C-alpha positions as CSV (number, residue, x, y, z in Angstrom):
1,M,21.1,41.3,-8.9
2,S,19.2,38.1,-8.5
3,A,17.8,37.2,-5.1
4,I,18.2,33.3,-4.4
5,L,16.7,31.3,-1.5
6,V,18.8,28.4,-0.6
7,V,17.2,26.0,1.6
8,E,19.9,24.1,3.2
9,D,20.3,22.9,6.9
10,E,24.1,21.7,7.2
11,E,25.9,24.9,8.3
12,R,28.9,24.4,6.5
13,I,27.7,23.8,3.0
14,A,25.0,26.7,3.7
15,S,27.7,29.1,4.6
16,F,29.9,28.0,1.4
17,L,26.9,28.5,-0.9
18,A,26.0,32.0,0.8
19,R,29.7,33.3,0.4
20,G,30.2,32.0,-3.1
21,L,26.6,33.0,-4.4
22,R,27.3,36.5,-3.1
23,A,30.6,36.4,-4.7
24,A,28.9,35.7,-7.8
25,G,26.9,38.4,-7.7
26,F,23.7,36.9,-6.4
27,V,21.7,38.0,-3.1
28,P,21.4,34.7,-1.4
29,T,19.0,34.1,1.5
30,V,20.0,30.7,3.8
31,V,17.0,29.0,5.7
32,G,17.6,25.8,7.4
33,S,14.1,23.9,7.5
34,G,11.3,23.5,5.0
35,G,9.2,25.7,7.2
36,D,11.4,28.6,7.2
37,A,11.5,28.3,3.5
38,V,7.7,28.4,3.1
39,A,7.4,31.6,5.4
40,H,10.1,33.4,3.6
41,L,8.3,32.8,0.6
42,V,5.3,34.3,1.9
43,E,7.4,37.6,2.4
44,A,8.8,37.8,-0.7
45,A,9.5,35.6,-3.9
46,P,13.0,34.9,-4.9
47,A,14.4,34.7,-8.4
48,L,15.0,30.9,-7.9
49,V,15.1,28.4,-5.0
50,L,17.9,26.6,-4.4
51,L,16.4,23.2,-2.7
52,D,18.0,20.3,-0.4
53,L,16.1,17.3,-0.2
54,G,17.2,16.2,3.1
55,L,15.5,18.7,5.6
56,P,15.2,18.1,9.3
57,D,11.4,18.8,9.3
58,V,10.1,17.6,6.3
59,D,11.1,16.1,3.1
60,G,12.3,18.1,0.4
61,H,9.8,16.3,-2.0
62,D,6.9,17.8,0.3
63,V,8.5,21.2,0.1
64,L,8.7,21.2,-3.7
65,A,5.1,20.3,-4.0
66,H,4.1,22.9,-1.7
67,L,6.1,25.4,-3.9
68,R,4.8,24.2,-7.1
69,Q,1.5,24.6,-5.6
70,H,1.4,28.1,-4.0
71,H,4.6,29.6,-6.1
72,P,4.3,28.1,-9.3
73,D,6.3,31.1,-10.8
74,V,9.4,30.6,-8.8
75,P,11.9,28.1,-10.4
76,V,13.6,25.5,-8.0
77,V,16.8,23.6,-8.5
78,V,17.4,20.8,-6.2
79,L,21.0,20.5,-4.9
80,T,21.1,17.0,-2.8
81,A,23.4,14.4,-1.9
82,R,20.7,11.8,-2.8
83,T,22.0,10.4,-6.7
84,G,19.3,7.4,-6.7
85,A,17.0,7.7,-10.2
86,R,14.1,7.5,-8.2
87,D,14.7,10.9,-6.4
88,T,16.0,12.7,-9.5
89,V,12.9,11.5,-11.5
90,A,10.7,12.4,-8.9
91,A,11.9,15.7,-8.1
92,L,11.9,16.6,-12.0
93,E,8.5,15.3,-12.2
94,G,7.3,17.2,-9.3
95,G,8.4,20.5,-10.6
96,A,12.0,21.0,-10.2
97,I,13.9,22.6,-13.6
98,D,17.0,20.8,-12.7
99,Y,18.9,18.5,-10.5
100,V,22.2,18.7,-9.1
101,T,24.2,16.1,-6.6
102,K,26.5,16.7,-3.8
103,P,29.7,17.0,-4.3
104,F,29.3,19.8,-7.0
105,R,31.8,22.0,-8.9
106,F,30.5,25.5,-7.9
107,E,31.3,27.1,-11.0
108,E,29.1,24.5,-12.7
109,L,26.3,25.6,-10.2
110,V,26.6,28.9,-10.8
111,A,26.3,28.3,-14.4
112,R,22.9,26.5,-14.2
113,L,21.4,28.9,-12.0
114,R,22.1,31.7,-14.5
115,L,20.7,30.0,-17.2
116,R,17.6,28.8,-15.3
117,I,17.0,32.6,-14.1
118,S,17.8,33.7,-17.5
119,A,15.2,31.5,-18.9
120,R,12.2,32.7,-16.6
121,P,9.1,34.0,-17.9
122,A,8.9,37.9,-17.2
123,V,6.4,39.0,-14.8
124,A,4.6,41.0,-17.2
125,D,4.0,37.9,-19.3
126,R,1.9,36.2,-16.4
127,E,-1.4,35.7,-15.8
128,L,-2.5,35.5,-12.1
129,G,-6.3,34.5,-11.2
130,L,-8.4,33.9,-8.0
131,G,-11.4,31.8,-8.8
132,P,-13.2,33.4,-11.5
133,V,-11.2,36.6,-11.1
134,R,-8.2,36.9,-13.5
135,L,-5.3,39.6,-13.8
136,D,-3.5,39.9,-17.1
137,L,-0.1,41.7,-15.9
138,A,0.8,43.0,-18.8
139,A,-2.3,44.8,-19.7
140,R,-3.0,45.5,-16.1
141,R,-6.7,44.4,-16.6
142,C,-8.9,42.7,-14.5
143,R,-11.7,40.4,-15.6
144,V,-14.4,38.7,-13.4
145,E,-16.6,36.1,-14.8
146,G,-15.6,37.1,-18.1
147,R,-16.4,40.9,-17.5
148,E,-13.9,43.7,-17.1
149,V,-13.5,45.6,-13.8
150,E,-11.9,48.9,-13.9
151,L,-9.2,49.0,-10.9
152,S,-7.0,51.7,-9.8
153,P,-3.2,51.3,-10.0
154,R,-3.1,50.3,-6.2
155,E,-6.0,48.3,-6.4
156,F,-4.9,46.1,-9.1
157,D,-1.2,46.2,-7.4
158,L,-2.9,44.7,-4.0
159,L,-5.1,42.4,-5.9
160,A,-2.2,40.8,-7.7
161,A,-0.5,40.1,-4.1
162,F,-3.2,38.1,-2.9
163,A,-3.2,36.6,-6.5
164,R,0.2,35.5,-5.7
165,H,-0.2,33.9,-2.4
166,P,-3.7,32.2,-2.6
167,G,-4.9,30.3,0.7
168,H,-2.2,32.5,2.9
169,A,-3.4,34.3,5.6
170,L,-1.4,37.7,5.2
171,S,-0.9,40.8,7.6
172,R,-1.5,44.6,6.6
173,D,2.3,45.1,6.8
174,Q,2.7,41.8,4.4
175,L,0.3,42.9,2.0
176,R,1.8,46.7,2.0
177,R,5.4,45.4,1.1
178,Q,4.0,42.8,-1.4
179,A,1.8,45.5,-3.6
180,W,3.4,48.6,-2.7
181,G,6.5,48.1,-1.5
182,G,5.7,49.0,2.1
183,D,5.8,53.0,1.2
184,E,2.1,53.6,0.9
185,D,1.0,56.5,3.1
186,G,-1.7,56.2,5.7
187,G,-0.4,53.0,7.7
188,S,-2.4,49.8,7.7
189,N,-5.2,51.2,7.5
190,V,-5.0,52.1,3.5
191,V,-5.0,48.3,3.1
192,D,-8.4,48.1,4.7
193,V,-9.8,50.9,2.4
194,H,-8.5,49.4,-0.7
195,V,-9.8,45.8,0.3
196,A,-13.2,47.2,0.9
197,A,-13.1,48.8,-2.7
198,L,-12.0,45.6,-4.3
199,R,-14.8,43.7,-2.7
200,R,-17.3,46.3,-3.9
201,K,-15.6,46.1,-7.4
202,I,-15.3,42.6,-8.3
203,G,-18.5,41.4,-6.4
204,V,-17.2,37.8,-5.8
205,P,-16.0,36.7,-2.1
206,V,-12.3,35.7,-2.9
207,L,-11.3,38.0,0.0
208,T,-11.6,36.8,3.6
209,T,-11.1,38.7,6.8
210,V,-8.9,36.8,9.3
211,R,-9.2,38.2,12.6
212,G,-6.0,38.9,14.5
213,V,-4.0,38.5,11.4
214,G,-5.3,40.4,8.2
215,Y,-6.7,38.7,5.0
216,R,-7.0,35.7,3.1
217,A,-7.3,35.2,-0.7
218,D,-9.5,32.3,-1.5
219,D,-8.9,30.7,-5.0
220,S,-12.4,28.8,-4.6
221,P,-14.9,31.3,-3.0
222,V,-18.1,29.5,-1.5
């Protein structure tokens, strides 16, 4: 079952979408603001984001821009009452893979979502990077400035979790969930141990300690 993040502030529509998507076999999570959407994506990446443009805190185009910058592998389908050509073109040029206007036929929406999710590249086909650090997810190989660095499976998974959220301050618990599903033995201290090992092995300052929070990965280390 595919997880879908629904960003919709109108309660009636949000409730309808949640019920319908659940009945269609998806796992929907509904948030009512752009800020909540950004916070949710730090915790977990869904298979797709269904995004309304008329949000109460920020314009949906700004949310779309943030998603494309920080979560480029998550497809976004815009679902909105805005029918103007300018909004449609702006959303598609801004990185949305589809644009559905309200009112809509639910069966058609489900068909579009299934098509877009099935067309999504597999995780194993992607490459991640943090500045000079490149991760080949298919081969599970790490290169730093062209040289190959040998990482343990846990170290590789942790570095991949950092690379999926560049610029975000992540707590140790968030990192454990992102990298290992939260089931790693040793409590939060295990993250500190693996971060220390990563810093030593990769040799470039892409991992920064954030006092009182955890760590942040910087895409352009200085």
